[in-house]
C-alpha positions, 0 to 999 in steps of 0.5 A, a space after each residue: 555490520 550484520 546483514 540484519 542491520 541492513 533491514 533496520 529503518 532507525 530514525 526514519 519516518 513512514 507515511 502510510 495510507 490505509 494504515 490502520 487496518 488489514 495489510 496497511 496495519 501490518 506493514 506499519 507495525 513491521 516498519 515500526 518494529 524495524 525502528 521506524 516512526 509512523 504517520 498513519 492515514 485512514 478514514 476512521 479515527 478509532 482504528 487509527 488510534 488503536 494502531 497508533 497505540 500498538 506502534 507506541 508500545 513498540 517504542 516508536 512515535 505514531 501520528 494519525 491523520 483522519 482523511 478519505 483519500 478517495 477524495 482528491 482535495 482531501 487527499 492533497 490536504 492530508 499529504 500537505 499536513 503530513 509534510 508540514 506537521 510530521 515531516 520529514 517523510 523518508 518512506 511512503 507506502 501508498 496502500 489505500 485501495 480496494 475493489 469495494 464494488 461488484 458491478 459489471 462494466 456494462 452497469 458501472 456508473 461513470 461517477 462510481 468508476 471515477 470515485 474508485 479510480 481516485 481511491 486506487 490510483 489518483 491517491 497514489 499519484 498525489 502521494 507520490 507527487 507530493 511526498 516525492 517532491 518533499 524527498 527530492 527537495 530534501 536531497 536525502 533520497 527516499 523509499 516509495 512503495 505502491 501496493 498494487 495487486 496480482 489483478 494488475 496481471 490477471 482478472 479476478 474471475 466471476 466478479 465485477 468492478 474492473 476499475 480495480 484491475 485497471 487501476 492496479 495495472 496502471 499503478 505498476 507502470 506508474 511505479 516503473 516510470 517514476 522509478 526511472 525518473 527518480 533514481 538519480 535522486 536516490 529515491 527507489 519506487 517499487 510495487 508490491 502485488 499481493 494475491 489473496 489475503 484474508 483481510 477484513 474486506 475479504 472476510 466480508 466477501 466470504 460472507 456475501 460471496 463465499 463462492 468467489 472466495 472458495 474458488 479463488 483458494 482452490 487455485 492457490 498452489 500453496 493451498 490457502 490465503 495469505 495472512 496480513 502479517 506475511 506482507 510485513 517483512 517484504 515492506 521492511 525490505 523495500 523500506 530499508 537499505 537492504 533493497 538499495 539496488 532495487 527500483 521499478 520492481 513489481 514483487 508478487 506475493 500470492 502463494 503461487 496463484 499467478 503460476 497456474 
């Protein structure tokens, strides 16, 4: 077997939240290019269909589920739909999330805090719980990849919305704990911790808060933001047999930002 064959995911099916845009889209396309079929979850049907069409052009099957995973009941429904209509699921990427709000802690309404924690943390818990149970019951192992952030380890300077740091730090430890529990089932659970990537959300931030984007970039040793497709190869690695012996890891990809 060639070493490159170990990175193939032929015959496996991915479910990814936030899969139609930004980092989620690029990870979905990368795994499809490595041979996987994909179930995309997102809020906007138009972008879901655009990404699904791009996956089909790679010769892979693509299904879509329109859902807002920041709403726990809707989130549960979409995961159950994926299991019932599009299973079996071999790979789960809990990608949906985002800071969204620049609100200081002293001004953060409780309702907004809970909504954003549901988006960034509860959705990952529900996905891991429901798809993980599906994997355990099948008895064939599986791969779970949680998209955390370098903000699990460092605070974003000069910006509010500390729900984000809180949720991402919790996600890293959740990843480690579940990895310990499920290793016996052949299920690996790992986290990716991206730094600054020029996604649509950060492009919007660059227009409304250019000083934040510029200050952040000055502290990246490699001198620039990452490109969304830089994340694809790492996702393929964690989804494939190449990462068979890795679980509970939190892999930082940030151009060196957390080194200085």
